[in-house]
FISE-470390 format. One line per 3 residues: their letters; for each residue x, z, y of C-alpha. Coordinates in steps of 0.05 Angstrom, whole numbers. Layout:
BEGIN
a	X:Z:Y  ...
//
This chain:
BEGIN
mpg	12:108:596  34:143:660  -15:190:691
gkt	-20:154:758  -33:88:726  -87:118:683
hra	-123:147:743  -120:81:779  -152:49:718
crs	-206:103:720  -224:86:792  -226:11:778
tsv	-268:15:715  -324:62:734  -377:24:697
lll	-338:29:632  -325:103:640  -397:118:655
lih	-415:81:592  -366:124:553  -392:189:583
lgt	-466:175:575  -460:135:510  -486:68:490
ald	-551:58:455  -521:57:385  -455:94:388
vpl	-450:157:430  -514:196:444  -519:239:506
dsk	-503:313:500  -567:349:482  -562:394:544
ild	-557:334:590  -614:299:555  -658:359:568
elp	-642:356:643  -630:284:663  -679:225:664
qpp	-658:165:624  -690:96:614  -708:77:542
tit	-652:52:497  -665:19:429  -623:56:378
hqs	-645:24:313  -685:-36:293  -697:-81:232
pkd	-657:-145:226  -681:-209:260  -692:-244:193
yii	-725:-190:151  -741:-210:79  -785:-160:43
dpr	-802:-147:-30  -876:-164:-39  -883:-106:-88
dni	-861:-53:-39  -890:-24:25  -864:-56:89
liq	-822:-14:137  -808:-47:205  -760:-1:242
cea	-757:12:317  -724:75:343  -709:90:416
kgk	-685:148:459  -698:165:532  -722:219:579
pap	-781:226:581  -791:207:508  -810:133:502
rfs	-878:106:483  -881:48:433  -923:-14:425
wtr	-917:-78:384  -932:-152:390  -945:-198:331
ngt	-935:-273:338  -932:-264:414  -997:-224:422
hfn	-1012:-149:424  -1015:-118:355  -1072:-69:354
ldk	-1053:-18:301  -1120:18:304  -1156:-43:274
dpr	-1115:-44:210  -1119:20:168  -1059:-2:126
vtm	-1013:-1:187  -988:66:214  -933:86:263
kpn	-887:144:249  -894:203:297  -844:203:355
sgt	-821:135:333  -839:62:337  -827:48:263
lhi	-886:14:229  -906:30:157  -951:-22:123
niv	-983:0:58  -976:-56:6  -973:-15:-58
ggg	-1044:10:-46  -1072:-61:-53  -1048:-99:7
kae	-1019:-169:6  -950:-179:35  -962:-251:56
tye	-1018:-226:103  -965:-191:145  -915:-247:151
gey	-899:-266:223  -858:-249:284  -858:-177:309
qct	-828:-146:372  -825:-72:392  -831:-45:463
amn	-806:24:484  -824:49:553  -823:110:599
drg	-828:118:674  -755:95:682  -765:27:649
tal	-782:-14:587  -735:-36:531  -749:-92:480
snk	-727:-100:408  -706:-166:378  -760:-212:351
ivi	-764:-192:278  -789:-247:231  -821:-218:168
rqs	-820:-261:106  -834:-241:34  -782:-256:-19
rsp	-799:-307:-71  -769:-315:-140  -808:-372:-173
mwa	-797:-394:-245  -775:-462:-269  -830:-510:-284
kek	-838:-520:-358  -804:-583:-381  -782:-617:-445
idv	-708:-630:-446  -682:-680:-496  -616:-674:-530
iev	-562:-704:-487  -515:-749:-528  -450:-767:-494
reg	-388:-801:-519  -324:-762:-525  -282:-767:-463
asl	-339:-787:-417  -360:-745:-357  -424:-705:-358
vlp	-468:-668:-308  -518:-617:-333  -571:-608:-278
cnp	-596:-539:-260  -646:-555:-204  -664:-482:-191
psg	-730:-465:-159  -724:-454:-84  -731:-380:-73
lpp	-725:-334:-13  -669:-318:-5  -636:-373:-47
pii	-616:-351:-117  -546:-342:-146  -535:-392:-202
fwm	-493:-382:-266  -491:-413:-335  -493:-371:-399
dnl	-508:-380:-473  -561:-346:-517  -516:-285:-523
mqr	-515:-275:-447  -442:-293:-445  -417:-336:-388
faq	-385:-402:-405  -311:-404:-394  -296:-451:-336
ner	-232:-487:-321  -204:-550:-288  -246:-592:-337
vsq	-312:-554:-337  -339:-520:-274  -402:-504:-236
gln	-416:-539:-171  -443:-510:-107  -512:-538:-124
gdl	-512:-501:-190  -501:-562:-235  -449:-557:-291
yfs	-397:-612:-287  -353:-638:-343  -295:-682:-320
nvq	-291:-705:-392  -327:-678:-453  -292:-656:-517
ped	-320:-645:-587  -322:-570:-577  -373:-580:-520
trg	-426:-595:-572  -477:-538:-572  -550:-526:-560
dyi	-552:-466:-513  -530:-489:-444  -575:-444:-402
cya	-578:-442:-326  -597:-375:-297  -621:-360:-227
rfn	-611:-289:-202  -655:-268:-143  -618:-208:-115
htq	-672:-185:-69  -721:-172:-125  -668:-161:-179
tiq	-700:-213:-224  -667:-267:-266  -702:-333:-283
qkq	-680:-377:-340  -683:-452:-348  -699:-484:-415
pis	-635:-490:-458  -600:-557:-456  -570:-587:-520
vkv	-508:-630:-516  -481:-672:-573  -413:-702:-564
ltl	-405:-767:-603  -337:-773:-633  -309:-839:-661
dai	-336:-825:-731  -404:-804:-705  -411:-867:-664
net	-393:-911:-722  -443:-876:-767  -498:-883:-714
yag	-488:-958:-707  -467:-975:-778  -533:-1008:-794
ysn	-528:-1053:-733  -456:-1073:-741  -452:-1090:-816
gte	-401:-1034:-824  -356:-1058:-769  -331:-1004:-722
lyg	-356:-1013:-651  -299:-976:-615  -225:-974:-615
dsp	-179:-914:-617  -221:-872:-569  -296:-874:-553
vge	-279:-869:-478  -207:-883:-460  -162:-851:-408
rrp	-179:-869:-336  -161:-855:-264  -203:-802:-227
iii	-269:-818:-192  -302:-768:-145  -372:-753:-173
spk	-391:-698:-124  -402:-715:-67  -425:-783:-92
eas	-416:-821:-26  -350:-850:-3  -350:-800:54
ssk	-395:-743:76  -405:-695:133  -422:-622:139
tvl	-444:-577:197  -427:-503:197  -439:-448:248
rge	-383:-408:279  -367:-344:243  -399:-367:178
vly	-364:-386:113  -351:-461:101  -353:-488:31
lec	-327:-559:17  -330:-586:-53  -298:-643:-93
iad	-310:-653:-167  -279:-711:-203  -288:-750:-267
glp	-225:-771:-304  -183:-767:-366  -134:-732:-368
tpi	-170:-679:-326  -155:-691:-252  -124:-639:-206
ihw	-154:-630:-136  -112:-623:-73  -139:-608:-3
tke	-111:-629:65  -136:-633:137  -125:-696:175
gge	-82:-684:237  -70:-611:223  -58:-555:174
lps	-108:-514:134  -120:-448:171  -73:-396:143
hra	-102:-332:115  -173:-359:121  -171:-420:75
lei	-177:-408:0  -179:-458:-56  -228:-431:-108
nfk	-264:-457:-170  -199:-486:-197  -184:-518:-129
ktl	-249:-558:-131  -278:-517:-73  -245:-504:-6
kii	-270:-439:25  -257:-424:98  -279:-356:123
dvs	-297:-336:195  -302:-409:218  -282:-424:289
esd	-285:-486:333  -214:-504:313  -236:-515:242
agk	-275:-578:260  -245:-643:236  -236:-686:175
yrc	-217:-654:108  -191:-698:52  -194:-681:-21
mak	-152:-719:-71  -165:-720:-146  -103:-742:-184
nyl	-78:-753:-255  -20:-795:-280  -63:-858:-280
gss	-80:-855:-206  -119:-818:-153  -184:-819:-114
thv	-200:-789:-46  -260:-766:-7  -264:-748:66
isv	-312:-695:93  -324:-692:168  -337:-620:190
tvk	-374:-605:254  -374:-533:280  -434:-510:320
aap	-445:-440:346  -504:-395:356  -497:-355:420
ywi	-442:-302:419  -422:-252:472  -366:-262:520
sep	-389:-204:563  -449:-165:539  -486:-126:594
knl	-471:-52:594  -513:7:617  -501:21:691
ila	-506:91:719  -498:96:795  -505:147:849
pge	-552:133:907  -520:85:956  -469:57:907
dgt	-460:-15:886  -457:-44:816  -460:-107:774
lic	-493:-129:709  -458:-187:674  -489:-226:616
ran	-441:-280:593  -448:-317:527  -421:-379:495
gnp	-444:-425:440  -451:-498:418  -492:-524:451
kpt	-483:-481:512  -537:-426:512  -586:-416:569
vqw	-589:-346:599  -654:-313:621  -661:-246:655
lvn	-720:-199:646  -737:-134:680  -776:-83:638
gfp	-797:-139:592  -820:-189:645  -783:-250:671
ien	-742:-230:732  -778:-281:776  -845:-247:759
aps	-819:-176:767  -832:-133:829  -781:-148:883
dis	-722:-101:896  -679:-111:958  -619:-79:924
rep	-620:-133:870  -590:-203:875  -590:-246:811
mdd	-540:-303:807  -540:-342:741  -509:-295:689
tih	-496:-238:739  -540:-189:778  -509:-154:838
ftk	-536:-87:862  -523:-62:932  -537:8:959
vqv	-584:26:902  -638:79:907  -673:121:853
sss	-729:69:852  -679:16:829  -677:47:759
avy	-701:-3:707  -684:-35:640  -657:-106:644
qcn	-660:-154:586  -612:-213:579  -633:-269:531
asn	-581:-322:513  -608:-376:467  -596:-445:439
ehg	-623:-484:380  -583:-442:330  -606:-373:351
yll	-610:-323:407  -580:-258:432  -621:-203:466
ana	-588:-145:501  -619:-86:538  -579:-54:595
fvn	-609:-1:640  -593:15:712  -601:90:721
vla	-592:118:790  -571:191:788  -538:241:835
epp	-504:295:792  -444:341:805  -391:344:751
rml	-404:385:689  -362:399:628  -387:378:560
tpa	-329:409:521  -338:483:504  -298:529:549
dqv	-234:566:528  -222:528:464  -159:545:425
ypv	-118:488:396  -67:509:343  -17:456:322
ian	48:452:282  110:435:322  127:360:327
kav	56:341:312  6:308:359  -49:348:391
fld	-110:327:431  -139:373:484  -211:353:497
cay	-242:349:566  -309:313:558  -345:311:624
fgs	-404:280:661  -422:267:733  -449:215:780
pip	-409:189:817  -356:188:763  -311:248:768
qvq	-236:242:772  -199:284:720  -132:320:728
wfk	-94:367:681  -52:428:700  -10:476:657
ddq	-7:551:666  1:569:740  37:505:759
gsv	10:473:821  29:402:804  -10:352:763
lhg	16:339:693  52:272:686  108:239:648
dsy	120:205:581  106:269:543  32:263:559
vfh	-20:210:546  -83:213:588  -143:181:555
eng	-201:152:594  -251:202:565  -211:259:595
tle	-172:279:532  -99:299:541  -54:278:484
isf	14:310:471  47:264:420  103:310:398
sqk	85:382:414  142:432:422  143:508:425
nds	150:506:500  86:466:505  46:529:486
gty	5:556:543  -59:549:582  -82:480:604
tci	-134:469:657  -177:406:663  -209:394:731
atn	-264:342:743  -281:325:815  -332:280:850
slg	-364:279:918  -417:329:896  -373:383:867
vvq	-315:408:824  -315:437:754  -258:460:710
nka	-246:481:638  -189:517:604  -156:501:537
flq	-104:544:501  -49:509:462  -12:548:408
vkd	47:511:378  65:541:310  130:538:270
ptt	126:491:211  122:519:141  189:509:106
ilk	214:526:36  278:565:43  293:570:-31
qpl	268:515:-74  254:523:-149  315:503:-190
yqs	323:462:-253  313:505:-315  340:493:-385
vqt	309:542:-434  308:547:-510  241:551:-546
mgt	210:620:-546  252:637:-485  229:653:-414
avf	231:607:-354  227:633:-282  217:589:-220
eck	223:619:-150  199:590:-85  216:628:-21
vkh	178:606:41  185:614:116  122:606:158
dps	94:621:226  76:695:229  5:678:252
lsp	-9:635:191  -25:660:122  3:615:68
tii	-26:606:-1  18:587:-60  -5:540:-115
wlk	37:522:-176  26:455:-210  52:425:-274
nne	62:349:-272  19:349:-209  -39:381:-246
elp	-65:453:-253  -25:500:-296  -50:511:-367
dde	-100:568:-370  -64:616:-416  -28:682:-413
rhq	41:651:-420  39:620:-350  41:677:-299
asg	40:656:-226  52:714:-180  60:692:-108
yvl	126:658:-99  148:667:-172  124:629:-234
til	142:658:-302  131:620:-367  135:664:-429
nvs	149:641:-501  169:571:-478  149:515:-525
eed	161:440:-524  95:426:-491  118:466:-430
qgs	171:413:-413  157:376:-348  160:383:-273
ytc	134:445:-237  115:442:-164  107:498:-114
vvn	55:479:-61  50:521:2  -12:511:44
ttl	-33:539:111  -92:521:153  -48:473:193
dsn	5:445:147  31:440:76  98:436:41
sat	121:430:-31  182:430:-76  191:409:-148
adl	238:427:-205  241:405:-278  239:448:-340
avl	277:423:-401  261:456:-467  318:459:-517
ars	315:469:-592  335:538:-616  406:552:-638
stp	429:514:-699  445:579:-734  401:579:-797
asp	341:624:-791  326:673:-845  282:640:-898
yds	238:701:-897  219:700:-823  163:648:-822
pdp	99:664:-859  80:633:-925  22:584:-924
psd	-49:608:-937  -82:591:-1004  -149:586:-1040
lel	-189:551:-985  -264:555:-997  -324:525:-961
tnp	-390:565:-959  -456:568:-920  -461:492:-907
qdr	-505:471:-848  -519:404:-814  -466:417:-761
svq	-426:476:-787  -393:506:-848  -355:571:-863
lsw	-282:566:-885  -246:624:-920  -175:632:-946
ipg	-124:682:-972  -64:694:-925  7:685:-950
ddn	64:735:-942  80:748:-868  154:759:-885
nsp	161:821:-843  132:789:-779  57:801:-770
itk	14:738:-768  -13:728:-697  -63:672:-711
fsi	-87:620:-760  -92:547:-737  -145:505:-771
eye	-138:429:-774  -183:374:-801  -176:303:-827
edq	-231:251:-837  -228:188:-878  -271:140:-837
yep	-241:132:-767  -169:158:-771  -154:172:-844
glw	-90:211:-858  -85:238:-787  -95:314:-778
hhl	-128:341:-716  -130:412:-688  -200:442:-694
tdv	-196:516:-675  -154:580:-677  -173:649:-702
ggk	-137:716:-698  -84:737:-748  -129:790:-779
htt	-185:740:-797  -191:706:-864  -255:667:-849
ahl	-277:620:-793  -344:590:-775  -329:516:-760
kls	-372:475:-713  -374:403:-736  -397:334:-713
pfv	-449:294:-751  -431:235:-796  -360:257:-812
nyk	-328:268:-880  -283:329:-866  -224:359:-902
frv	-191:424:-876  -124:459:-879  -98:525:-849
iav	-30:542:-818  -7:613:-807  32:630:-743
nrv	75:691:-726  126:704:-672  180:668:-710
grs	142:603:-723  90:566:-763  81:564:-838
dps	75:501:-879  2:476:-882  -41:502:-937
yps	-66:458:-993  -128:420:-965  -199:441:-979
ery	-250:398:-1014  -287:345:-972  -349:363:-933
ftq	-395:308:-905  -443:321:-847  -509:284:-839
paa	-517:232:-783  -555:245:-718  -566:214:-650
pde	-506:216:-603  -494:281:-565  -451:251:-511
npi	-449:192:-465  -385:156:-447  -343:188:-392
gvq	-301:156:-339  -355:106:-319  -330:64:-261
gmg	-351:1:-226  -303:-43:-187  -304:-118:-179
tep	-244:-162:-190  -274:-220:-151  -321:-220:-91
nnl	-379:-242:-135  -373:-196:-195  -376:-123:-215
vit	-333:-98:-273  -364:-36:-306  -315:4:-348
wkp	-320:68:-388  -281:110:-438  -314:96:-505
lkg	-333:152:-552  -285:171:-607  -305:157:-678
vqs	-325:229:-693  -368:229:-629  -412:171:-653
ngp	-454:219:-696  -479:161:-738  -473:87:-755
glt	-487:30:-706  -456:58:-643  -475:16:-582
ykv	-477:26:-507  -533:11:-458  -502:-12:-393
swr	-548:-9:-333  -538:-26:-260  -577:-37:-196
qkv	-561:-43:-122  -559:24:-87  -597:0:-26
gdd	-671:-6:-41  -714:12:-101  -692:-45:-146
ewt	-707:-45:-220  -650:-28:-267  -618:-87:-303
svm	-592:-68:-373  -554:-99:-430  -534:-71:-499
van	-461:-80:-519  -418:-55:-578  -344:-47:-592
vsk	-325:-57:-519  -308:-12:-461  -326:-58:-403
yiv	-379:-106:-380  -375:-158:-324  -436:-169:-280
sgt	-433:-237:-247  -467:-264:-185  -462:-201:-143
sef	-456:-200:-68  -388:-182:-40  -370:-108:-36
spy	-440:-79:-46  -453:-9:-74  -486:-7:-142
elk	-514:50:-183  -486:49:-254  -499:86:-319
vqs	-477:78:-390  -517:110:-447  -496:119:-520
fns	-541:94:-577  -535:93:-652  -581:78:-710
lga	-615:146:-704  -629:145:-629  -600:154:-560
ase	-561:207:-523  -590:243:-463  -601:206:-398
pdv	-531:192:-368  -508:211:-299  -511:156:-246
vig	-445:136:-213  -433:91:-155  -391:29:-162
ysg	-375:-29:-117  -374:-104:-128  -310:-141:-114
edl	-275:-138:-48  -260:-199:-5  -207:-207:48
pml	-225:-175:115  -259:-224:162  -236:-200:231
aps	-172:-179:265  -164:-115:305  -178:-127:379
nvt	-153:-101:445  -82:-89:419  -41:-53:472
vhv	29:-24:472  54:38:507  130:42:511
ins	153:114:502  228:104:507  280:50:493
tla	272:55:417  200:80:408  133:50:426
kvh	61:67:411  11:13:391  -64:21:403
wnp	-119:-24:376  -193:-25:368  -211:-17:294
vpp	-250:-74:262  -325:-62:248  -334:-31:179
ksv	-377:-89:154  -321:-139:168  -272:-101:124
rgf	-310:-125:62  -276:-73:19  -245:-4:18
lkg	-207:6:82  -135:20:62  -106:21:132
yni	-73:-24:183  -7:-62:181  34:-74:244
yyw	78:-136:239  133:-137:291  196:-178:302
kqg	250:-185:354  246:-246:399  312:-236:433
sli	352:-193:481  339:-187:555  414:-197:566
rrg	431:-256:521  378:-308:530  359:-349:470
kgh	320:-339:406  341:-279:365  332:-267:291
tev	261:-271:266  262:-219:211  191:-192:208
kil	182:-118:196  118:-85:172  94:-14:184
nfl	34:11:146  -14:63:173  -62:91:122
gdk	-135:104:135  -180:89:194  -127:92:248
nhg	-129:63:318  -56:74:337  13:78:307
mlp	85:90:328  140:37:324  208:71:315
gle	278:41:311  269:-12:365  330:-41:399
pfs	336:-25:473  330:-78:526  297:-128:479
vyk	234:-169:473  190:-159:412  125:-191:389
lnv	74:-156:345  5:-163:316  -41:-117:276
rvl	-79:-133:212  -130:-93:174  -118:-80:100
ngk	-166:-69:43  -158:-69:-33  -160:-145:-35
geg	-107:-157:18  -97:-167:92  -145:-195:143
pas	-126:-244:198  -74:-224:249  -92:-203:319
edv	-65:-241:377  10:-231:387  28:-178:439
vlk	95:-178:475  134:-113:478  195:-103:523
tpe	239:-42:513  277:-11:571  352:-4:576
gvp	389:47:533  460:71:526  509:21:495
ssp	546:27:429  621:38:429  668:-20:445
efl	678:-65:385  753:-48:381  809:-15:420
kit	882:-31:411  946:-15:451  998:-70:463
spt	1062:-82:503  1091:-12:503  1147:-1:553
lns	1183:60:579  1128:80:626  1068:34:613
ltl	1018:15:559  967:-41:559  898:-28:528
qwa	855:-85:502  784:-80:477  721:-120:462
ppl	653:-106:494  602:-67:453  565:-107:400
hpn	501:-74:424  503:-65:500  430:-43:500
gil	426:-61:573  468:-88:630  538:-61:626
kgy	561:-28:690  632:-13:668  678:28:623
tlk	703:99:627  776:107:604  804:177:593
yqp	873:194:567  918:254:558  989:266:531
ins	1003:300:464  1066:343:458  1108:355:396
the	1063:414:375  1002:369:379  975:404:440
lgp	935:362:488  955:356:560  913:346:623
lve	858:294:618  859:234:666  795:193:677
iti	790:121:703  727:80:715  736:6:702
pae	684:-45:727  651:-88:674  662:-156:707
net	702:-193:653  748:-133:644  772:-125:572
swt	842:-101:584  878:-49:628  951:-31:639
lkn	969:42:651  1033:52:690  1077:111:710
lny	1072:142:641  1126:187:611  1175:152:564
str	1176:169:490  1109:205:496  1047:201:452
ykf	981:191:488  909:196:464  858:148:495
yln	782:152:499  742:90:519  666:83:525
aft	619:35:561  561:55:604  496:25:632
svg	451:50:686  419:96:634  483:130:613
ags	547:127:573  553:106:501  595:133:444
klt	671:136:451  726:97:416  793:134:409
eea	864:110:397  935:137:402  1001:103:424
itv	1073:122:443  1115:96:500  1186:72:479
lde	1250:113:481  1304:113:534  1330:42:545
ama	1404:59:530  1388:91:464  1343:34:445
srq	1397:-16:464  1449:20:420  1403:19:361
vdi	1391:-55:370  1467:-70:377  1486:-33:312
atq	1431:-66:272  1453:-135:294  1529:-127:287
gwf	1562:-175:237  1609:-122:208  1549:-79:191
igl	1513:-136:156  1577:-154:117  1587:-82:94
mca	1516:-79:68  1525:-144:29  1591:-121:-3
ial	1560:-56:-25  1501:-93:-56  1548:-141:-93
lil	1591:-84:-120  1530:-47:-147  1504:-110:-180
ill	1572:-121:-217  1573:-49:-241  1503:-55:-269
ivc	1520:-120:-306  1581:-86:-339  1538:-27:-361
fik	1486:-72:-393  1540:-110:-432  1571:-46:-459
rnk	1503:-19:-480  1486:-82:-519  1552:-86:-555
ggk	1555:-63:-629  1578:-78:-702  1540:-101:-763
ypv	1514:-44:-805  1495:-51:-879  1423:-40:-894
kek	1439:17:-941  1474:55:-886  1415:40:-840
eda	1366:69:-891  1411:130:-901  1409:142:-827
had	1333:136:-830  1318:185:-885  1244:185:-867
pei	1223:140:-810  1153:167:-812  1177:237:-795
qpm	1221:215:-736  1186:159:-698  1215:130:-635
ked	1189:165:-572  1171:110:-525  1149:157:-471
dga	1218:188:-467  1243:128:-428  1304:121:-476
fge	1317:111:-550  1368:138:-600  1418:88:-627
ysd	1462:87:-689  1532:117:-685  1594:106:-727
ted	1605:156:-782  1669:176:-747  1637:185:-679
hkp	1579:232:-673  1570:226:-598  1503:199:-575
lkg	1506:128:-550  1487:108:-479  1413:110:-471
srt	1403:165:-522  1381:234:-503  1420:296:-522
psd	1379:355:-550  1368:413:-505  1420:455:-540
gtv	1475:404:-525  1485:383:-598  1472:319:-635
kkg	1442:323:-704  1477:280:-755  1438:227:-791
vsd	1377:234:-746  1350:174:-708  1285:156:-674
dsl	1292:82:-692  1252:44:-744  1264:-25:-774
vdy	1204:-54:-741  1227:-30:-674  1287:-77:-676
geg	1250:-139:-700  1209:-192:-664  1137:-199:-681
geg	1139:-138:-725  1186:-168:-779  1260:-149:-792
qfn	1314:-203:-795  1377:-202:-841  1440:-245:-842
edg	1474:-274:-904  1510:-210:-924  1447:-170:-919
sfi	1463:-134:-855  1409:-123:-803  1419:-170:-745
gqy	1357:-156:-703  1370:-84:-686  1393:-98:-615
sgk	1349:-158:-600  1277:-173:-584  1233:-114:-572
kek	1288:-63:-574  1326:-97:-519  1264:-103:-478
eav	1249:-28:-485  1320:-11:-465  1312:-50:-401
egn	1244:-19:-387  1272:50:-399  1329:38:-350
ess	1280:13:-299  1239:75:-302  1291:129:-303
eap	1362:119:-329  1397:66:-287  1387:55:-212
spv	1365:-14:-190  1406:-55:-141  1352:-47:-90
nam	1351:28:-96  1427:30:-94  1425:-12:-31
nsf	1375:34:1  1418:94:-14  1474:67:29
v	1430:49:88
//
């Protein structure tokens, strides 16, 4: 925003700025130096929640923290009366704090301390109050013992299995599982209702089982209670007939189906219509479950409106409609329809939205200088409308000591000409039947000159073209005004290059080298002036001048990558080389020396991508190249180069987990052996597959092998020299190690939910040889990270994941997975942190504002959403923006929506590529791993004018001796209001030299053509045309044209071309040429009949002398008396014609590849068909001129 505008905002929002400088109770604490010097009324900084449910097994901690100067004193009330801590030895208060600690573990009873608590923090500047904290102990009662008879139900009928969980505090999470602790698969036919009951729209024979168990999970105490198992027996047609056979004299009681197909009936809710009340901001659940066969499908609608987009979800196989972040607009009638092909059934639920009080304007701390005025505003809304009550230092304002500077009016208190004695803490209580809000806001009257909170002479290094923020945190009362200066310039900084933040920070969005220098921040109020200096150093970016190049190297060769870097002289770069984005292998073959990476003795495993990463303290750059490893030359290697395989393998010194292997080396074939590679195979887990175990030096003939328990090993040895590897040795005898408890726990333990109410725990299972014994299982344990909850564990086998159901959304959990087998357990595993499933973010970013930087670039600011409302891992923010239209052409433009993503916890982003002089709309949405949250309110963005594009086209018409007319179309993208066109032109002489340039300005009013007069005849001109707006000129469009010749010469040319004698002459010449061509063709095609024998004699070997089609002619037969070549044949280069030689073949003269003969056996097809066609084609290409060409030659 412009500097002046910012400073005007500073003067008009003094209360807000003071709040920023001093800090609110929970967000920004005062600077420690100021706290040591300035008095401050108490501010509550931390407190327990209003509804505080405790675990009766743990000690009770009721939190109350506050700050102030002098340090506050604390007291408590319980159930509205003073709570005397001295009379109860189990209750203590933490030193320098108001937090209560109640000892329950030592023998106390939690129910004794249930009640309503409120904390008071006071000093000589005022008194602050906490919320009223209601303490209740959690309860997780068990089901009452009951005898549950077997439920018999006919196939196809509906069924409801009741859960009726005990009412706990907080309410439990319900789920159904079997005896093996596996959840029942749910679908459109079978699902769990909101009340915990299990509903069957129709039962099938496979539903018969005796272990339907309802579980209640009490998260607060991490306990799970279990209902007695329910047995269900589905009576099929045969079972029914058997049951009633004795009563029906063998007659079947039912027809084709025990319960036939039927239209749906809503069975939950049971009434024809129902109603539900929900509070604003909560989650609304509406449910419809139907009986029917075939299984009904549920569809939801809202009467008189649409379901809220992005907030309405159909879950539980569309039987439940979930609406998050409920608002007043969600009230109304919702209709669910259950439908199958036999019919449908509907149910209407009337939803009423009430609201506990919520803030419209929460009172803020007010810091004033003596004699100043101020206002406290406490404005809340709700349904029903909340009542607002003011308190002063904890007492109703009507009972508080009078203050002539104070004037309360409903939800506002005005202060006029305050004095130091006016300092106090004010409480605003807004309440209705659904809850209350309590806010503390102090009035602190101070007289302080400005002071700087940012350390002096700070240095800010930054890379060019990056943003930099120069801090200038300050404090003073009255609020100081802040101005920035650079170097020795006397003027205040201003302009689009700078952004001035309300907390005094100066932002330079795109720093350049010339921005380096000394910046001075000056804060001024009526009591003084203070300044601070900051030094900005803009550095050159780190660039890679020579990137590593692609390498193609044979095995055992050497690869070299080079990476030359240019960097700012004041920065010290570090070079890191990576292979496939990971660290280089740790061996002697990979030698990284600064900018050069050398790989010796290249092998196939070295193939991949290699990256040079250059890091400085301010920036980073990288470049990547690939290495391709080729097989060695195909030239056969000497059979004596590779070593012979070792022999006589022997196992000695057997131990539980080791054995010694010895062997006799083979012949090294004149290349010394560098190492022996030992491999093993086992017959239990991966039989037949050999694995690398270890390497030893080429001079060793024994190796001490470390082994795993419970493996039946077999070993082999391979010798290696510089040439290559030997064949494997003959395997050793088998060696079996004894079983033992596992040595390792699974690695890669992770926890991440796939749904908001589950947690999927995964791990990398142990390999077979790591099990150490039979019966490998895993103990999976989890508990919530917050609190001291008991671990919940389950034993699983042959799996690598476990799904925990009934979790709260996006909560941290401690996880561990431990290995077990028949002989014992591995060591205690490490604890990792996982998270239950994410849900869509609840809130939209607020206070979205736009700062237009230029005609194509804008900067968007927003207030980030509270972390708790993200309900997942914050991935970033998406800006949706679209063009509404142009400020020139009214009307709706295209509505293509573009999205820009900004990763991380950002509060601003740049919008590039905007069209000038246009209207855009945009909104911002927060993004987590589950998806996007709701959109913020749309914000309108208007871009200023820019320079236009070039005219759409430019053409020159109506040339005369001395004039040309130019026509053009306006620019497709005017980017503003066109002011006119600039036309420039200059002559071009015969040597292509440009003459003097003439410039004309043409107004834009409906002008799309222009006639230039007084030009030189028969002269080429070059024209330049561009449009311009008030911002500047756009790109040019060029064209060239020539004025006509002298009129007399032009007239003579026209007369000759139109004379009748000339036209007649041309026609006669064309006719003569046509007659000559016809005569030539007739003579060429004229010939006698030749006996076949003579033909064959002329073609002694047609395979040796084929016809050359590409010559454009062919050789023909000649009379025995005439050895001249016929027309169309080609004479050899020496000028002679060889007798008896011809390029023809029999097939060449036939049609369809077959020769034709007449009655006397002579060949009659030699000058017909294909041959004739080729002669014509040859003449067309080279030999004979066409009539058209002949005509052209005379013109």
